[in-house]
TORPA-4810 file (N, C-alpha, C, O; in nm, 3 decimals):
<nodes>
NODE_1_11.840_20.354_4.660_11.829_20.238_4.748_11.787_20.116_4.667_11.693_20.124_4.586_M
NODE_2_11.856_20.003_4.688_11.822_19.883_4.613_11.684_19.832_4.657_11.639_19.858_4.768_S
NODE_3_11.618_19.759_4.566_11.487_19.704_4.597_11.495_19.609_4.716_11.407_19.609_4.802_T
NODE_4_11.602_19.528_4.720_11.618_19.433_4.830_11.631_19.506_4.964_11.567_19.467_5.062_Q
NODE_5_11.712_19.608_4.969_11.729_19.685_5.093_11.598_19.752_5.133_11.561_19.753_5.250_R
NODE_6_11.528_19.806_5.035_11.400_19.871_5.062_11.297_19.771_5.115_11.221_19.803_5.206_E
NODE_7_11.296_19.651_5.059_11.204_19.548_5.107_11.236_19.507_5.251_11.146_19.482_5.331_N
NODE_8_11.364_19.500_5.283_11.405_19.466_5.420_11.357_19.574_5.516_11.304_19.543_5.623_I
NODE_9_11.375_19.699_5.479_11.331_19.809_5.565_11.179_19.808_5.584_11.130_19.829_5.695_L
NODE_10_11.107_19.783_5.477_10.960_19.781_5.485_10.913_19.669_5.577_10.826_19.690_5.662_T
NODE_11_10.968_19.551_5.559_10.929_19.436_5.642_10.970_19.458_5.787_10.894_19.427_5.878_T
NODE_12_11.090_19.509_5.808_11.138_19.535_5.945_11.048_19.638_6.014_11.018_19.624_6.132_A
NODE_13_11.006_19.739_5.941_10.917_19.841_5.997_10.788_19.776_6.046_10.741_19.806_6.155_T
NODE_14_10.731_19.688_5.965_10.606_19.621_6.002_10.626_19.531_6.124_10.542_19.530_6.215_Q
NODE_15_10.735_19.455_6.127_10.758_19.363_6.237_10.795_19.437_6.366_10.751_19.399_6.475_L
NODE_16_10.875_19.543_6.355_10.909_19.622_6.473_10.782_19.682_6.534_10.768_19.687_6.656_F
NODE_17_10.691_19.726_6.449_10.567_19.785_6.498_10.480_19.679_6.565_10.427_19.702_6.673_Y
NODE_18_10.464_19.564_6.501_10.374_19.461_6.552_10.430_19.387_6.673_10.356_19.355_6.766_E
NODE_19_10.561_19.361_6.673_10.619_19.275_6.777_10.715_19.348_6.871_10.757_19.292_6.973_H
NODE_20_10.751_19.470_6.839_10.849_19.542_6.919_10.990_19.514_6.873_11.013_19.428_6.789_G
NODE_21_11.084_19.588_6.929_11.225_19.572_6.891_11.281_19.440_6.944_11.347_19.366_6.871_Y
NODE_22_11.254_19.409_7.070_11.315_19.292_7.134_11.272_19.161_7.069_11.351_19.068_7.061_D
NODE_23_11.148_19.153_7.023_11.095_19.027_6.970_11.092_19.022_6.817_11.017_18.943_6.759_D
NODE_24_11.172_19.105_6.755_11.189_19.099_6.609_11.331_19.055_6.578_11.427_19.110_6.632_T
NODE_25_11.345_18.954_6.490_11.476_18.897_6.461_11.498_18.889_6.310_11.404_18.890_6.231_Y
NODE_26_11.625_18.881_6.274_11.659_18.874_6.132_11.592_18.753_6.065_11.549_18.763_5.951_F
NODE_27_11.584_18.640_6.136_11.527_18.521_6.072_11.380_18.542_6.036_11.331_18.486_5.938_Y
NODE_28_11.308_18.625_6.116_11.167_18.653_6.085_11.155_18.736_5.957_11.070_18.710_5.872_Q
NODE_29_11.241_18.835_5.947_11.242_18.919_5.826_11.277_18.833_5.705_11.216_18.845_5.599_I
NODE_30_11.376_18.746_5.723_11.419_18.658_5.613_11.306_18.566_5.569_11.287_18.543_5.449_A
NODE_31_11.229_18.512_5.665_11.119_18.423_5.631_11.010_18.496_5.552_10.956_18.442_5.455_E
NODE_32_10.978_18.618_5.594_10.875_18.695_5.524_10.916_18.723_5.380_10.835_18.716_5.288_V
NODE_33_11.043_18.755_5.361_11.092_18.793_5.228_11.145_18.675_5.147_11.180_18.689_5.030_L
NODE_34_11.152_18.557_5.212_11.205_18.436_5.146_11.349_18.459_5.100_11.386_18.428_4.987_N
NODE_35_11.430_18.513_5.193_11.572_18.532_5.167_11.650_18.476_5.285_11.590_18.431_5.383_I
NODE_36_11.781_18.479_5.278_11.863_18.429_5.388_11.896_18.543_5.484_11.894_18.660_5.448_T
NODE_37_11.927_18.504_5.609_11.967_18.604_5.708_12.095_18.676_5.666_12.114_18.793_5.697_K
NODE_38_12.182_18.604_5.596_12.309_18.665_5.555_12.287_18.782_5.460_12.367_18.877_5.460_S
NODE_39_12.180_18.778_5.381_12.150_18.890_5.293_12.108_19.013_5.373_12.140_19.126_5.336_L
NODE_40_12.037_18.990_5.483_12.000_19.102_5.568_12.125_19.159_5.634_12.142_19.281_5.641_I
NODE_41_12.213_19.071_5.681_12.338_19.114_5.745_12.429_19.189_5.647_12.508_19.275_5.688_S
NODE_42_12.417_19.157_5.520_12.496_19.228_5.419_12.458_19.375_5.415_12.545_19.461_5.400_Y
NODE_43_12.330_19.404_5.430_12.282_19.542_5.426_12.287_19.609_5.564_12.312_19.729_5.574_H
NODE_44_12.262_19.532_5.669_12.255_19.586_5.805_12.334_19.495_5.898_12.293_19.381_5.922_F
NODE_45_12.444_19.543_5.950_12.534_19.459_6.029_12.469_19.411_6.159_12.493_19.298_6.203_K
NODE_46_12.387_19.495_6.220_12.324_19.460_6.347_12.176_19.500_6.346_12.132_19.578_6.262_T
NODE_47_12.102_19.444_6.440_11.961_19.481_6.452_11.948_19.629_6.490_11.856_19.697_6.444_K
NODE_48_12.039_19.678_6.575_12.031_19.819_6.616_12.055_19.913_6.498_11.992_20.019_6.490_S
NODE_49_12.144_19.875_6.405_12.167_19.960_6.287_12.045_19.956_6.195_12.013_20.057_6.131_S
NODE_50_11.978_19.842_6.188_11.855_19.831_6.110_11.747_19.918_6.173_11.677_19.991_6.102_L
NODE_51_11.732_19.910_6.304_11.630_19.990_6.374_11.659_20.139_6.358_11.567_20.219_6.344_A
NODE_52_11.785_20.175_6.362_11.822_20.317_6.346_11.775_20.368_6.210_11.722_20.479_6.200_K
NODE_53_11.794_20.288_6.105_11.752_20.332_5.971_11.600_20.330_5.957_11.543_20.415_5.890_E
NODE_54_11.535_20.233_6.021_11.389_20.231_6.021_11.335_20.359_6.085_11.247_20.425_6.030_V
NODE_55_11.391_20.394_6.201_11.347_20.515_6.272_11.373_20.640_6.190_11.286_20.727_6.182_T
NODE_56_11.490_20.649_6.130_11.522_20.765_6.048_11.429_20.774_5.927_11.387_20.883_5.888_E
NODE_57_11.397_20.660_5.868_11.312_20.659_5.749_11.171_20.707_5.781_11.117_20.792_5.710_T
NODE_58_11.110_20.652_5.887_10.973_20.697_5.916_10.971_20.838_5.974_10.873_20.910_5.957_F
NODE_59_11.079_20.880_6.041_11.086_21.017_6.093_11.090_21.119_5.980_11.018_21.218_5.982_S
NODE_60_11.175_21.093_5.881_11.186_21.184_5.767_11.058_21.183_5.684_11.012_21.287_5.638_V
NODE_61_11.000_21.064_5.666_10.874_21.055_5.592_10.767_21.139_5.660_10.698_21.217_5.594_R
NODE_62_10.752_21.123_5.789_10.650_21.199_5.861_10.677_21.348_5.857_10.584_21.428_5.843_N
NODE_63_10.802_21.386_5.868_10.838_21.528_5.858_10.794_21.585_5.723_10.737_21.694_5.716_K
NODE_64_10.819_21.511_5.616_10.781_21.558_5.482_10.629_21.564_5.465_10.577_21.657_5.404_N
NODE_65_10.559_21.464_5.518_10.412_21.463_5.510_10.354_21.581_5.586_10.265_21.650_5.536_I
NODE_66_10.405_21.606_5.707_10.357_21.718_5.788_10.381_21.850_5.715_10.292_21.934_5.707_I
NODE_67_10.502_21.867_5.663_10.535_21.992_5.593_10.447_22.014_5.472_10.399_22.125_5.448_S
NODE_68_10.425_21.907_5.395_10.344_21.919_5.274_10.199_21.950_5.308_10.136_22.034_5.243_F
NODE_69_10.146_21.883_5.410_10.006_21.907_5.449_9.989_22.048_5.502_9.888_22.113_5.474_K
NODE_70_10.086_22.097_5.578_10.079_22.235_5.628_10.081_22.334_5.511_10.008_22.432_5.511_L
NODE_71_10.166_22.306_5.413_10.175_22.395_5.296_10.043_22.397_5.220_9.997_22.503_5.177_Y
NODE_72_9.983_22.280_5.205_9.858_22.270_5.129_9.740_22.337_5.200_9.656_22.399_5.135_Q
NODE_73_9.735_22.323_5.332_9.614_22.362_5.405_9.627_22.488_5.489_9.526_22.546_5.528_T
NODE_74_9.750_22.530_5.519_9.765_22.646_5.607_9.858_22.753_5.549_9.817_22.867_5.531_Y
NODE_75_9.981_22.717_5.519_10.077_22.816_5.473_10.053_22.863_5.330_10.118_22.957_5.284_F
NODE_76_9.962_22.798_5.259_9.926_22.848_5.126_9.854_22.982_5.137_9.856_23.062_5.044_C
NODE_77_9.790_23.006_5.253_9.717_23.131_5.275_9.780_23.219_5.383_9.731_23.328_5.411_N
NODE_78_9.887_23.171_5.444_9.955_23.245_5.550_10.105_23.243_5.526_10.158_23.150_5.466_N
NODE_79_10.173_23.346_5.574_10.318_23.353_5.557_10.385_23.235_5.626_10.352_23.202_5.740_K
NODE_80_10.478_23.172_5.555_10.546_23.056_5.614_10.626_23.097_5.736_10.695_23.199_5.735_F
NODE_81_10.616_23.015_5.841_10.687_23.040_5.967_10.758_22.911_6.004_10.694_22.813_6.044_D
NODE_82_10.892_22.910_5.991_10.970_22.790_6.018_10.954_22.744_6.163_10.947_22.624_6.190_L
NODE_83_10.949_22.838_6.256_10.936_22.801_6.396_10.802_22.733_6.424_10.797_22.635_6.498_Q
NODE_84_10.697_22.784_6.367_10.566_22.722_6.384_10.564_22.582_6.322_10.514_22.486_6.382_L
NODE_85_10.618_22.571_6.202_10.622_22.443_6.135_10.702_22.342_6.216_10.664_22.225_6.226_S
NODE_86_10.813_22.387_6.274_10.898_22.301_6.356_10.825_22.256_6.482_10.831_22.139_6.519_T
NODE_87_10.757_22.349_6.547_10.683_22.316_6.670_10.576_22.210_6.640_10.555_22.118_6.720_A
NODE_88_10.509_22.224_6.528_10.406_22.128_6.489_10.468_21.992_6.462_10.414_21.889_6.503_I
NODE_89_10.580_21.991_6.392_10.648_21.865_6.362_10.692_21.794_6.490_10.671_21.674_6.505_E
NODE_90_10.754_21.869_6.582_10.800_21.809_6.708_10.683_21.754_6.788_10.688_21.643_6.841_I
NODE_91_10.576_21.834_6.797_10.460_21.793_6.876_10.395_21.667_6.820_10.364_21.574_6.894_R
NODE_92_10.374_21.663_6.689_10.309_21.548_6.628_10.397_21.424_6.634_10.349_21.314_6.662_L
NODE_93_10.525_21.440_6.608_10.616_21.325_6.611_10.626_21.266_6.750_10.633_21.145_6.767_S
NODE_94_10.627_21.353_6.852_10.632_21.306_6.990_10.499_21.244_7.031_10.497_21.142_7.100_T
NODE_95_10.389_21.305_6.989_10.257_21.252_7.022_10.238_21.112_6.964_10.177_21.026_7.028_A
NODE_96_10.289_21.089_6.844_10.279_20.956_6.784_10.344_20.852_6.876_10.289_20.744_6.897_L
NODE_97_10.461_20.886_6.928_10.532_20.794_7.016_10.456_20.770_7.146_10.445_20.656_7.191_I
NODE_98_10.403_20.876_7.204_10.343_20.866_7.336_10.199_20.814_7.334_10.150_20.763_7.435_L
NODE_99_10.131_20.826_7.220_9.990_20.786_7.214_9.965_20.649_7.155_9.862_20.587_7.182_Q
NODE_100_10.058_20.600_7.074_10.042_20.467_7.016_10.126_20.369_7.098_10.248_20.378_7.096_D
NODE_101_10.063_20.276_7.170_10.138_20.184_7.257_10.244_20.102_7.183_10.348_20.069_7.239_P
NODE_102_10.217_20.069_7.058_10.314_19.990_6.982_10.437_20.073_6.945_10.549_20.022_6.943_K
NODE_103_10.415_20.199_6.915_10.529_20.287_6.888_10.606_20.312_7.018_10.730_20.313_7.017_V
NODE_104_10.534_20.331_7.128_10.600_20.351_7.258_10.690_20.232_7.292_10.804_20.250_7.334_S
NODE_105_10.637_20.112_7.272_10.715_19.991_7.301_10.841_19.985_7.215_10.950_19.957_7.266_R
NODE_106_10.826_20.010_7.088_10.941_20.005_6.997_11.048_20.107_7.036_11.166_20.074_7.041_Y
NODE_107_11.007_20.230_7.064_11.102_20.334_7.099_11.172_20.301_7.230_11.294_20.318_7.241_I
NODE_108_11.096_20.254_7.329_11.156_20.220_7.458_11.258_20.107_7.443_11.369_20.117_7.495_R
NODE_109_11.221_20.002_7.373_11.309_19.887_7.358_11.430_19.917_7.271_11.541_19.873_7.302_E
NODE_110_11.409_19.990_7.163_11.522_20.018_7.073_11.621_20.115_7.133_11.739_20.114_7.099_S
NODE_111_11.573_20.201_7.224_11.662_20.298_7.289_11.744_20.234_7.400_11.851_20.285_7.434_A
NODE_112_11.696_20.126_7.456_11.761_20.062_7.570_11.895_20.002_7.529_11.902_19.904_7.454_D
NODE_113_12.003_20.063_7.580_12.136_20.011_7.552_12.194_20.051_7.419_12.302_20.005_7.382_G
NODE_114_12.125_20.138_7.345_12.175_20.179_7.213_12.177_20.331_7.205_12.122_20.390_7.111_H
NODE_115_12.239_20.394_7.303_12.239_20.539_7.315_12.287_20.609_7.189_12.227_20.706_7.143_Y
NODE_116_12.396_20.559_7.132_12.453_20.625_7.015_12.359_20.622_6.896_12.361_20.712_6.812_E
NODE_117_12.275_20.518_6.887_12.185_20.506_6.774_12.071_20.608_6.776_11.995_20.619_6.680_D
NODE_118_12.059_20.683_6.887_11.956_20.785_6.896_11.990_20.905_6.808_11.901_20.984_6.775_M
NODE_119_12.117_20.920_6.772_12.161_21.039_6.700_12.181_21.009_6.552_12.250_20.915_6.515_F
NODE_120_12.119_21.092_6.467_12.131_21.075_6.324_12.161_21.210_6.261_12.137_21.313_6.324_T
NODE_121_12.213_21.212_6.137_12.243_21.340_6.070_12.121_21.430_6.057_12.134_21.552_6.048_P
NODE_122_12.003_21.370_6.057_11.878_21.447_6.044_11.868_21.556_6.150_11.822_21.667_6.121_H
NODE_123_11.910_21.525_6.273_11.893_21.620_6.382_11.983_21.742_6.367_11.939_21.855_6.392_Y
NODE_124_12.106_21.721_6.326_12.197_21.835_6.310_12.150_21.927_6.198_12.151_22.049_6.213_K
NODE_125_12.107_21.870_6.086_12.059_21.952_5.975_11.935_22.031_6.014_11.913_22.142_5.966_S
NODE_126_11.855_21.972_6.101_11.734_22.037_6.152_11.769_22.171_6.217_11.705_22.272_6.190_F
NODE_127_11.872_22.172_6.302_11.910_22.295_6.371_11.991_22.389_6.280_11.988_22.510_6.300_Y
NODE_128_12.061_22.334_6.184_12.131_22.419_6.087_12.034_22.505_6.008_12.062_22.621_5.978_K
NODE_129_11.918_22.447_5.974_11.816_22.522_5.900_11.769_22.641_5.984_11.751_22.751_5.932_I
NODE_130_11.748_22.618_6.113_11.706_22.728_6.201_11.815_22.833_6.216_11.785_22.952_6.224_H
NODE_131_11.939_22.790_6.219_12.049_22.885_6.230_12.057_22.974_6.107_12.080_23.094_6.117_D
NODE_132_12.038_22.914_5.989_12.040_22.994_5.866_11.925_23.094_5.863_11.941_23.207_5.816_R
NODE_133_11.810_23.052_5.913_11.692_23.138_5.908_11.694_23.246_6.014_11.658_23.361_5.986_Q
NODE_134_11.736_23.212_6.136_11.722_23.304_6.249_11.855_23.350_6.309_11.856_23.428_6.404_Y
NODE_135_11.968_23.300_6.255_12.100_23.340_6.306_12.105_23.321_6.458_12.115_23.418_6.533_H
NODE_136_12.098_23.197_6.500_12.095_23.164_6.642_12.216_23.219_6.715_12.325_23.229_6.658_L
NODE_137_12.196_23.253_6.839_12.303_23.307_6.923_12.390_23.193_6.975_12.382_23.155_7.092_N
NODE_138_12.473_23.138_6.886_12.558_23.024_6.922_12.701_23.051_6.879_12.728_23.140_6.798_I
NODE_139_12.793_22.974_6.935_12.934_22.983_6.902_12.965_22.884_6.790_12.964_22.763_6.813_N
NODE_140_12.990_22.933_6.671_13.013_22.844_6.557_13.156_22.791_6.552_13.183_22.692_6.483_R
NODE_141_13.248_22.854_6.623_13.386_22.809_6.620_13.405_22.677_6.694_13.491_22.597_6.657_Q
NODE_142_13.325_22.653_6.796_13.339_22.526_6.869_13.229_22.427_6.833_13.201_22.333_6.909_N
NODE_143_13.166_22.447_6.718_13.063_22.356_6.667_12.949_22.340_6.767_12.905_22.228_6.794_D
NODE_144_12.903_22.451_6.821_12.794_22.444_6.917_12.666_22.389_6.854_12.581_22.336_6.925_E
NODE_145_12.652_22.403_6.722_12.532_22.352_6.656_12.521_22.200_6.674_12.411_22.148_6.689_I
NODE_146_12.635_22.130_6.673_12.634_21.985_6.697_12.599_21.954_6.841_12.523_21.861_6.868_S
NODE_147_12.654_22.032_6.933_12.623_22.011_7.074_12.477_22.041_7.103_12.412_21.972_7.182_M
NODE_148_12.425_22.146_7.038_12.284_22.181_7.053_12.196_22.066_7.006_12.103_22.026_7.075_L
NODE_149_12.228_22.012_6.888_12.148_21.904_6.831_12.150_21.780_6.921_12.046_21.720_6.947_A
NODE_150_12.268_21.743_6.967_12.279_21.624_7.051_12.214_21.646_7.187_12.148_21.556_7.240_R
NODE_151_12.233_21.764_7.243_12.176_21.793_7.374_12.024_21.793_7.371_11.959_21.734_7.458_G
NODE_152_11.967_21.861_7.272_11.821_21.868_7.261_11.761_21.731_7.232_11.656_21.695_7.285_A
NODE_153_11.828_21.654_7.146_11.779_21.521_7.112_11.785_21.428_7.232_11.690_21.355_7.260_T
NODE_154_11.898_21.429_7.303_11.913_21.343_7.420_11.811_21.379_7.528_11.751_21.290_7.589_A
NODE_155_11.792_21.509_7.551_11.697_21.553_7.654_11.554_21.513_7.615_11.478_21.463_7.698_A
NODE_156_11.518_21.534_7.489_11.383_21.498_7.443_11.360_21.348_7.458_11.256_21.305_7.507_S
NODE_157_11.458_21.268_7.414_11.442_21.123_7.422_11.434_21.075_7.567_11.358_20.982_7.597_N
NODE_158_11.511_21.137_7.656_11.506_21.098_7.797_11.367_21.125_7.856_11.314_21.043_7.931_A
NODE_159_11.310_21.240_7.821_11.175_21.274_7.870_11.072_21.178_7.813_10.983_21.132_7.885_I
NODE_160_11.083_21.147_7.685_10.990_21.055_7.621_10.994_20.918_7.689_10.890_20.861_7.721_I
NODE_161_11.114_20.866_7.712_11.128_20.734_7.774_11.072_20.736_7.917_11.004_20.642_7.958_I
NODE_162_11.101_20.842_7.992_11.049_20.852_8.129_10.897_20.861_8.130_10.832_20.803_8.217_D
NODE_163_10.840_20.934_8.034_10.694_20.943_8.027_10.634_20.806_7.996_10.535_20.766_8.057_F
NODE_164_10.692_20.735_7.900_10.644_20.601_7.865_10.649_20.509_7.986_10.560_20.425_8.005_I
NODE_165_10.753_20.524_8.068_10.772_20.439_8.185_10.699_20.490_8.309_10.721_20.442_8.420_N
NODE_166_10.612_20.590_8.289_10.531_20.646_8.399_10.617_20.700_8.513_10.583_20.685_8.630_N
NODE_167_10.726_20.764_8.476_10.817_20.821_8.577_10.800_20.972_8.591_10.869_21.034_8.672_M
NODE_168_10.709_21.031_8.516_10.687_21.174_8.522_10.546_21.204_8.571_10.449_21.141_8.527_L
NODE_169_10.535_21.299_8.660_10.404_21.338_8.714_10.349_21.455_8.632_10.343_21.568_8.680_N
NODE_170_10.309_21.425_8.508_10.254_21.529_8.421_10.159_21.465_8.322_10.162_21.344_8.300_C
NODE_171_10.074_21.546_8.262_9.981_21.496_8.161_10.051_21.485_8.027_10.162_21.537_8.009_T
NODE_172_9.986_21.418_7.934_10.040_21.410_7.798_10.058_21.549_7.739_10.161_21.579_7.679_L
NODE_173_9.957_21.634_7.757_9.962_21.770_7.703_10.079_21.848_7.762_10.149_21.919_7.690_E
NODE_174_10.101_21.835_7.891_10.212_21.905_7.957_10.346_21.853_7.907_10.440_21.930_7.888_E
NODE_175_10.355_21.724_7.885_10.480_21.665_7.835_10.511_21.714_7.694_10.624_21.750_7.663_C
NODE_176_10.409_21.716_7.609_10.428_21.764_7.472_10.468_21.911_7.471_10.558_21.951_7.398_L
NODE_177_10.401_21.992_7.553_10.435_22.134_7.563_10.582_22.151_7.602_10.654_22.230_7.543_D
NODE_178_10.623_22.075_7.703_10.759_22.093_7.756_10.865_22.054_7.653_10.966_22.122_7.639_Y
NODE_179_10.842_21.944_7.582_10.942_21.902_7.483_10.955_22.005_7.371_11.067_22.034_7.327_I
NODE_180_10.843_22.061_7.326_10.850_22.166_7.224_10.922_22.288_7.280_11.012_22.342_7.216_V
NODE_181_10.883_22.331_7.399_10.947_22.447_7.464_11.097_22.426_7.478_11.176_22.516_7.448_E
NODE_182_11.136_22.309_7.522_11.277_22.280_7.548_11.362_22.294_7.423_11.473_22.347_7.428_M
NODE_183_11.310_22.244_7.310_11.387_22.254_7.186_11.413_22.400_7.148_11.521_22.432_7.099_N
NODE_184_11.316_22.488_7.171_11.336_22.629_7.138_11.423_22.698_7.242_11.493_22.794_7.210_F
NODE_185_11.419_22.650_7.366_11.510_22.706_7.467_11.654_22.671_7.434_11.745_22.752_7.455_R
NODE_186_11.676_22.551_7.384_11.811_22.513_7.341_11.860_22.608_7.231_11.980_22.634_7.221_F
NODE_187_11.768_22.658_7.150_11.804_22.752_7.044_11.805_22.897_7.093_11.828_22.989_7.016_M
NODE_188_11.780_22.915_7.224_11.783_23.046_7.290_11.680_23.143_7.232_11.705_23.263_7.217_R
NODE_189_11.563_23.089_7.202_11.453_23.173_7.157_11.389_23.239_7.278_11.381_23.178_7.385_V
NODE_190_11.345_23.363_7.262_11.282_23.439_7.370_11.161_23.364_7.426_11.084_23.305_7.351_D
NODE_191_11.145_23.368_7.559_11.037_23.293_7.625_10.899_23.338_7.578_10.809_23.255_7.562_E
NODE_192_10.881_23.466_7.556_10.751_23.516_7.509_10.720_23.459_7.371_10.607_23.420_7.343_K
NODE_193_10.821_23.455_7.286_10.802_23.400_7.152_10.773_23.250_7.160_10.691_23.199_7.084_R
NODE_194_10.838_23.180_7.252_10.813_23.037_7.268_10.667_23.013_7.304_10.602_22.924_7.250_I
NODE_195_10.615_23.093_7.397_10.475_23.078_7.438_10.382_23.100_7.319_10.283_23.028_7.304_A
NODE_196_10.413_23.198_7.235_10.332_23.224_7.116_10.337_23.105_7.020_10.235_23.065_6.964_E
NODE_197_10.456_23.050_7.002_10.473_22.936_6.913_10.390_22.818_6.960_10.323_22.751_6.881_I
NODE_198_10.395_22.792_7.091_10.320_22.679_7.147_10.171_22.696_7.121_10.105_22.605_7.071_I
NODE_199_10.117_22.813_7.155_9.973_22.837_7.140_9.930_22.831_6.993_9.830_22.767_6.960_D
NODE_200_10.005_22.896_6.906_9.969_22.898_6.764_9.980_22.759_6.702_9.894_22.719_6.623_Q
NODE_201_10.083_22.687_6.737_10.104_22.554_6.677_9.990_22.459_6.714_9.946_22.379_6.631_S
NODE_202_9.941_22.466_6.838_9.831_22.380_6.880_9.702_22.415_6.806_9.624_22.327_6.771_K
NODE_203_9.680_22.543_6.783_9.562_22.586_6.709_9.569_22.539_6.564_9.469_22.494_6.508_E
NODE_204_9.686_22.548_6.503_9.702_22.506_6.364_9.679_22.356_6.351_9.616_22.311_6.255_I
NODE_205_9.731_22.279_6.446_9.711_22.134_6.443_9.562_22.101_6.444_9.517_22.012_6.372_I
NODE_206_9.485_22.173_6.527_9.340_22.152_6.532_9.275_22.188_6.399_9.186_22.118_6.351_K
NODE_207_9.319_22.298_6.340_9.261_22.344_6.214_9.290_22.246_6.100_9.200_22.210_6.023_Q
NODE_208_9.414_22.204_6.090_9.456_22.121_5.976_9.405_21.978_5.990_9.352_21.921_5.895_V
NODE_209_9.421_21.922_6.108_9.377_21.784_6.129_9.480_21.684_6.082_9.504_21.670_5.962_G
NODE_210_9.539_21.613_6.176_9.634_21.507_6.145_9.586_21.379_6.212_9.519_21.384_6.316_F
NODE_211_9.618_21.266_6.154_9.581_21.138_6.215_9.705_21.049_6.226_9.797_21.059_6.146_I
NODE_212_9.704_20.962_6.328_9.810_20.864_6.346_9.758_20.729_6.298_9.647_20.687_6.332_F
NODE_213_9.840_20.662_6.219_9.801_20.532_6.164_9.905_20.429_6.200_10.017_20.464_6.237_K
NODE_214_9.869_20.300_6.191_9.968_20.194_6.222_10.094_20.206_6.137_10.095_20.267_6.030_P
NODE_215_10.201_20.146_6.189_10.331_20.140_6.122_10.399_20.277_6.116_10.462_20.313_6.016_Y
NODE_216_10.385_20.352_6.229_10.461_20.477_6.247_10.421_20.587_6.149_10.507_20.665_6.108_F
NODE_217_10.297_20.594_6.110_10.254_20.689_6.006_10.174_20.804_6.065_10.084_20.784_6.147_I
NODE_218_10.210_20.926_6.021_10.131_21.045_6.049_10.079_21.097_5.916_10.155_21.111_5.820_I
NODE_219_9.949_21.125_5.911_9.892_21.179_5.787_9.795_21.292_5.820_9.735_21.351_5.730_E
</nodes>
């Protein structure tokens, strides 16, 4: 990635967090970096494409931080469990959105009217890893893995947006539980195993200790 593109992403991340998606504009990014708007347009054709890459960048960063911290503090002494690690990642990533008002605002605004931008290659690869590990009961001839990824992502995002908009009669804990459960149901994991994953993942999160910081950061 070029330095200029990286600087644009960094500045956009800060402005999206502080001002939200709707009130962040190319001219603001250009002013901060002392460049022209046309240079931003050269790298990112639209604000929605810029937001999509910002979201993908902090999502992947957080996933890597979570995985590394789990390896350092928990799986170094326990057998690695991909399902547990996944449940923890989903729960923490969703909790960041639902607990930080600035992240909630950004996600709500950036999702409005940009349905296609919710889907990134990251999600499909996520389920491919589980298929390789657990040989999911899916039809590979009709590319069910892609449908699984899109379906689970769309359902999760719809629940997140409804929770942010106070349209769901449930607690934060219940919402987080359901989103984690739903992702494993999409993968057709046994219900008893799902319950075990939920309970164990919450205990591990307490043991390890994660914090949410400004600018979409989990540490």
